[in-house]
C-alpha angles and dihedrals in degrees: 000000000000116000119208114195115197119194113237095177120129099271094046091042089058090048092055109271093156091053089051090049092050091049092049090050090053092048093048089051094042095051090043094232099131089123092054103040131059118195118204138173119234138180122240112340088186100247106090103132101094108026143320111330112237123180125204115175103325095326124102121206134187107233133179135172090270097056102027094101093051090046091052094048095045101038107025106029089042090056092047090052092049093047089053091052091049090050092053093046093055 
């Protein structure tokens, strides 16, 4: 299970955290990975200068509504694919 934490603190809220959350919900649904991805809200992940702070594993990314799809494909779907390969190797 991959957990995505999206900051909903005041700075990230102003930068569009709820639009990012809505987009992530659509992507999770569209790629049919609800059983592999957990989406959570968080307060101040400490990286709010460039966009909405989003944490996956121990990595924090700056995400906005313009790059959320690329972020999801590169960071989330990539992890799902790699987890699947690890499962089949075991």
